[in-house]
VOKOL-933032 format. One line per 5 residues: for each residue x, y, z of N, C-alpha, C, O. Coordinates in steps of 0.001 Angstrom, whole numbers, plus 500000, padded with zeros to 6 digits. Layout:
REM residues N
X/Y/Z/X/Y/Z/X/Y/Z/X/Y/Z | ...
This chain:
REM residues 163
496341/474456/817066/495133/475468/817563/495694/476629/818057/496642/476550/818837 | 495178/477857/817663/495902/479145/817991/495156/479723/819354/493944/479922/819448 | 496047/479926/820288/495608/480281/821712/495650/482020/821577/494820/482697/822185 | 496532/482543/820856/496939/483857/821086/495561/484763/820448/495210/484819/819269 | 495005/485355/821500/493956/486359/821179/492713/485548/821252/491717/486097/820781
492565/484365/821741/491509/483465/821511/490301/484109/822547/489100/483958/822323 | 490792/484773/823596/489791/485528/824486/488882/486536/823885/487777/486755/824379 | 489372/487231/822701/488784/488147/822104/487525/487670/821417/486577/488437/821249 | 487507/486497/821046/486533/485550/820167/485456/485000/821068/484449/484548/820525 | 485550/484988/822354/484528/484576/823048/483086/485380/823062/482907/486583/822871
482209/484457/823318/480937/485417/823271/480694/486190/824604/481427/485899/825548 | 479740/487142/824774/479925/487759/825817/479579/487205/827131/480078/487679/828152 | 478774/486253/827160/478285/485472/828416/479563/484629/828924/479734/484429/830127 | 480441/484151/827952/481771/483577/828383/482663/484538/829094/483240/484243/830140 | 482776/485851/828421/483583/486957/828894/482994/487186/830324/483784/487182/831267
481718/487376/830541/481120/487785/831774/481452/486937/832790/481740/487346/833914 | 481429/485527/832408/481849/484348/833342/483330/484472/833835/483561/484414/835043 | 484330/484641/832931/485603/484944/833026/485973/486024/834174/486674/485897/835178 | 485218/487182/833648/485331/488436/834470/484777/488230/835993/485321/488721/836982 | 483698/487488/836011/483220/487154/837446/484208/486374/838254/484448/486579/839444
484730/485508/837540/485647/484403/838157/486949/485188/838655/487285/485002/839825 | 487736/486082/837828/488705/486873/837851/488479/487897/839204/489364/488114/840031 | 487259/488412/839243/487035/489583/840292/486765/488720/841514/487272/489149/842550 | 486168/487749/841592/485907/486831/842906/487251/486389/843277/487618/486592/844435 | 487951/485873/842536/489379/485364/842829/490199/486565/843485/490873/486475/844511
490026/487666/842733/490776/488883/843346/490432/489136/844853/491299/489265/845717 | 489012/489199/845097/488575/489442/846279/489231/488452/847276/489722/488877/848322 | 489245/487089/846949/489664/486130/847795/491156/486424/848105/491638/486401/849238 | 491860/486717/846906/493314/487035/847160/493506/488351/847920/494459/488512/848682 | 492690/489171/847722/492906/490346/848712/492628/490154/850294/493232/490734/851196
491596/489226/850432/491448/488917/851817/492565/488238/852365/492961/488557/853486 | 493175/487256/851654/494518/486783/852126/495492/487803/852498/496151/487745/853536 | 495581/488829/851551/496695/489988/851936/496182/490574/853126/497032/490814/853984 | 494967/490873/853398/494333/491454/854716/494816/490699/855810/495286/491211/856826 | 494695/489388/855594/495085/488544/856872/496375/488607/857061/496765/488723/858223
497263/488551/856069/498762/488650/856235/499037/490045/857095/499890/490040/857982 | 498286/491213/856793/498301/492149/857327/498087/492349/858975/498711/493048/859774 | 497054/491531/859138/496410/491535/860480/497644/490624/861358/497796/490889/862550 | 498348/489744/860825/499227/489067/861676/500678/489472/861533/501652/488736/861695 | 500674/490807/861191/502017/491806/860979/502836/490950/860061/503972/491383/859869
502494/489737/859397/503605/489274/858437/504012/490156/857136/504769/489705/856276 | 503486/491353/857075/503746/492082/856071/505116/492829/856233/505395/493724/855435 | 505900/492518/857151/507136/493241/857450/508091/492181/857874/507607/491091/858178 | 509365/492345/857936/510411/491378/858012/510242/490892/859553/510179/489669/859684 | 510173/491535/860535/510076/490958/861951/508799/490222/862066/508751/489165/862696
507668/490779/861435/506507/489916/861710/506451/488766/861006/505848/487840/861549 | 507018/488542/859716/507175/487319/859075/507934/486283/860114/507468/485181/860402 | 508985/486726/860552/509743/485724/861423/509051/485479/862727/509155/484401/863312 | 508288/486564/863219/507566/486181/864577/506368/485146/864375/506079/484197/865103 | 505767/485554/863242/504565/484634/862924/504941/483342/862830/503949/482624/862958
506048/482655/862643/506560/481406/862270/507253/480807/863468/507149/479638/863838 | 507987/481777/864036/509159/481452/864975/508822/481884/866398/509483/481546/867380 | 507762/482642/866427/507148/483044/867738/507926/484359/868361/508896/484855/867787 | 507476/484786/869406/508014/486027/870172/508056/485770/871485/508175/486739/872234 | 507980/484577/871992/507792/484314/873478/508800/484794/874270/508673/484981/875480
509980/485040/873526/510987/485674/874391/510983/487174/874503/511786/487687/875282 | 510257/487847/873887/509912/489247/874089/508934/489589/874970/507739/489537/874680 | 509377/489954/876082/508604/490420/877209/507563/491686/876993/506619/491979/877727 | 507944/492287/875916/507316/493595/875793/506394/493440/874473/505837/494436/874012 | 506257/492256/873917/505289/491940/872877/503795/492248/873204/503239/491902/874246
503234/492916/872218/501701/493230/872571/500882/491822/872507/499913/491643/873245 | 501281/490935/871678/500575/489740/871388/501515/488559/871519/502435/488558/870701 | 501479/487687/872265/502404/486560/872555/502067/485398/871482/500989/484818/871352 | 503264/485202/870741/503220/484293/869680/504217/483103/870011/505263/483333/870618 | 503878/481863/869608/504729/480747/869744/505190/480103/868550/504403/480072/867604
506346/479573/868419/506856/478757/867320/505728/477897/866867/505030/477300/867687 | 505516/477811/865475/504518/476985/864904/505014/475593/865055/506227/475447/864902 | 504283/474518/865333/504501/473194/865465/504887/472584/864067/504601/473270/863086 | 505480/471421/863873/505498/470521/862749/504191/470682/861971/504023/471231/860882 | 503396/470146/862684/501990/469921/862095/501443/471167/861536/500972/471198/860399
501499/472314/862399/500984/473673/861792/501757/474072/860709/501127/474672/859838 | 502977/473905/860513/504020/474311/859355/503379/473471/858154/503000/474063/857143 | 503258/472005/858285/502959/471230/857162/501531/471479/856540/501293/471334/855341 | 500611/471867/857480/499354/472346/857198/499358/473558/856285/498774/473626/855203 | 500114/474538/856873/499971/475844/856165/500728/475818/855008/500407/476659/854169
501744/475002/854707/502629/474937/853571/501649/474069/852515/501324/474534/851422 | 501271/472886/852941/500482/472160/852242/499203/472905/851477/498929/472751/850287 | 498497/473727/852397/497362/474268/851851/497590/475412/850982/496819/475697/850066 | 498686/476097/851273/499023/477232/850480/499601/476960/849250/499333/477646/848264 | 500490/475873/849210/501099/475615/847909/500195/475007/846946/500284/475357/845770
499309/474114/847311/498309/473670/846590/497257/474657/845990/497018/474701/844783 | 496637/475457/846936/495707/476422/846560/496257/477445/845567/495624/477669/844536 | 497390/478069/845823/498041/478926/845154/498471/478352/843752/498286/479025/842737 | 499037/477125/843705/499258/476498/842515/498034/476547/841553/498215/476822/840367 | 496619/476249/842110/495564/476150/841339/495196/477440/840778/494883/477599/839599
495255/478577/841869/495032/479828/841527/495821/480408/840382/495274/481150/839567 | 497218/480054/840297/498095/480641/839217/497991/479650/837993/498365/480035/836885 | 497512/478443/838167/497143/477590/836928/496098/478165/836092/496194/478249/834868 | 495094/478560/836777/493815/479176/836190/494099/480526/835607/493764/480884/834479 | 494785/481275/836537/495269/482679/835807/496218/482516/834767/496196/483376/833887
497163/481470/834663/498011/481543/833730/497282/480999/832245/497650/481381/831135 | 496163/480019/832504/495343/479738/831257/494576/480766/830895/494277/480833/829702 | 494185/481579/831621/493645/482911/831062/494543/483778/830307/494280/484189/829177 | 495692/484068/831003/496669/484950/830335/497144/484266/828906/497356/484984/827929 | 497288/482930/828853/497649/482158/827784/496862/482718/826509/497484/482887/825460
495474/483013/826596/494629/483127/825536/494343/484687/825337/493394/485069/824652 | 495127/485470/825908/495098/486839/825534/496064/487064/824343/496798/486218/823833 | 495924/488377/823996/496927/488926/822999/498070/489535/823402/498740/490191/822604 | 498393/489395/824593/499664/490051/825143/500948/489629/824342/500808/488764/823477 | 501966/490075/824525/503215/489695/823804/503593/488338/824530/503448/488160/825739
504103/487389/823625/504434/486043/824212/505435/486153/825289/505244/485414/826254 | 506482/486941/825317/507376/486972/826547/506699/487491/827764/506882/486964/828861 | 505929/488503/827593/505062/489030/828812/504160/487764/829247/504185/487463/830441 | 503443/487076/828451/502503/486051/828812/503498/484880/829537/503088/484376/830583 | 504473/484558/829125/505306/483601/829539/505683/483781/830964/505487/482911/831813
506323/485129/831246/506683/485512/832644/505396/485371/833503/505405/484696/834533 | 504360/485979/833087/503050/485972/833911/502646/484537/834226/502253/484208/835345 | 502749/483754/833273/502443/482379/833468/503320/481413/834471/502847/480569/835233 | 504577/481706/834308/505568/480914/835136/506270/481424/836311/506741/480685/837175 | 506342/482874/836334/506826/483270/837477/506179/483149/838891/506825/483098/839937
504820/483109/838788/504025/482753/840137/504577/481372/840795/504730/481254/842011 | 504843/480398/839912/505129/479210/840329/506629/479275/841248/506839/478805/842366 | 507479/479960/840428/508750/480242/841143/508557/480903/842521/509185/480626/843543 | 507707/481707/842398/507571/482693/843730/506925/481872/844782/507163/482095/845969 | 505919/480702/844307/505190/479839/845197/506472/479178/846130/506626/479256/847349
507307/478523/845142/508469/477732/845848/509311/478466/846685/509696/477969/847744 | 509727/479863/846258/510610/480816/847007/509861/481047/848319/510341/480776/849419 | 508543/481614/848103/507857/482153/849359/507688/480943/850363/508155/481094/851491 | 507063/479765/850047/506726/478860/851082/507864/477947/851305/507880/477297/852350 | 508935/477807/850337/510056/477118/850696/510835/477907/851637/511383/477340/852582
510941/479259/851454/511686/480257/852404/511148/480154/853840/511872/480150/854835 | 509754/480067/853852/509020/479986/855203/509587/478814/855876/509995/478831/857038 | 509597/477694/855022/510062/476580/855711/511439/476618/856223/511683/476135/857328 | 512299/477122/855548/513667/477286/855683/513956/478084/856958/514713/477711/857854 | 513244/479255/856930/513383/480146/857993/512960/479701/859339/513578/479952/860374
511685/478913/859235/511187/478231/860372/512256/476990/860866/512349/476556/862014 | 512901/476620/859880/514007/475488/860367/515173/476193/860960/515966/475530/861629 | 515375/477557/860773/516686/478252/861320/517302/479041/860513/518130/479817/860989 | 517069/479031/859243/517759/479835/858341/517065/481371/858304/516305/481615/857367 | 517258/482143/859061/516811/483532/859390/516597/484281/858204/515515/484791/857911
517845/484358/857381/517916/485334/856240/516814/484962/855217/516555/485854/854410 | 516149/483858/855110/515254/483487/854268/513975/484373/854288/513138/484342/853386 | 513894/485127/855338/512833/485980/855493/512769/487096/854397/511734/487549/853909 | 513978/487439/854113/514062/488357/852813/513683/487837/851360/513209/488525/850457 | 513963/486592/851322/513490/485854/850118/511980/485739/850077/511338/485934/849045
511423/485403/851275/510047/485333/851481/509048/486572/851172/507974/486506/850574 | 509694/487768/851750/509150/489093/851561/509222/489352/850096/508192/489646/849491 | 510550/489248/849390/510549/489834/847984/509783/488865/847043/509206/489329/846059 | 509756/487379/847344/509048/486788/846439/507635/486690/846600/506948/486209/845699 | 507092/487140/847768/505779/487364/848100/505159/488642/847330/504031/488653/846837
506111/489759/847302/505619/490779/846727/505623/490615/845245/504644/491001/844607 | 506656/490067/844641/506657/489703/843213/505413/488970/842808/504789/489354/841819 | 504940/487746/843643/503867/487000/843198/502848/487830/843394/501960/487644/842561 | 502578/488823/844298/501391/489676/844383/501358/490608/843162/500301/490875/842590 | 502460/491059/842811/502629/491941/841633/502102/491382/840115/501510/492007/839235
502520/490048/840147/502274/489366/839196/500694/488994/838913/500102/488993/837833 | 500214/488686/840193/498765/488485/840184/497893/489649/839825/496953/489495/839045 | 498216/490986/840451/497691/491882/840040/497702/492323/838571/496667/492657/837994 | 498869/492312/838006/498994/492511/836569/498310/491531/835828/497686/491970/834863 | 498261/490296/836029/497389/489271/835341/495898/489560/835392/495175/489426/834404
495496/489934/836499/493998/490414/836530/493875/491394/835874/492928/491287/835095 | 494477/492472/835805/494237/493738/835155/494383/493192/833512/493479/493442/832715 | 495376/492573/833177/495549/492349/831737/494511/491520/831448/493964/491832/830390 | 494001/490505/832041/492815/489747/831652/491487/490625/831478/490878/490694/830411 | 491179/491167/832436/489997/492180/832484/490093/493075/831373/489085/493154/830671
491286/493903/830998/491369/494751/829808/491124/493907/828448/490537/494381/827475 | 491684/492511/828511/491658/491840/827299/490109/491368/826853/489763/491162/825690 | 489246/491241/828049/488006/490961/827914/487226/492192/827328/486143/491884/826832 | 487509/493338/827290/486935/494427/827002/487451/494510/825369/486635/495006/824592 | 488510/494140/824917/488899/494235/823608/488191/493573/822726/487740/492502/823132
487915/493919/821480/486991/493340/820351/488058/492555/819616/489270/492766/819655 | 487364/491543/818886/488078/490675/818080/488667/491288/817056/487958/492121/816492 | 489922/491111/816570/490437/491773/815461/490068/491272/814023/490517/491850/813033
């Protein structure tokens, strides 16, 4: 079965369904990014404080404590599972576009690497390897860039007519 360009052959109601899904998923992803911003986890010190606390900083505006084992496992478990599903569905949609195969492969596989690096990095940082905050920040930015690129590619491909 040929997957390349299959998205162009779908009837309008299927394309509308896919576009609706991608848009709503993007709103959900965006709200997650807004949440990261409100916890100040969008900068290196904020990432560290969010998981390791800042209770030794007497000048901190908001007191934060190191996350417990249970909190960390819950955070990691829920994020790894949910983001794996998000990127599985996005990858499946990217697979049926007419994008070049190398680009498709990158957009389909890279997010899973970033999920491991981001959330593995959070765990390792929480465990005491503080330089992992750099890995967390970079991999999170790449993951978000790939998500945005995939969303735009899928939406533009939905507008393209069958060859």
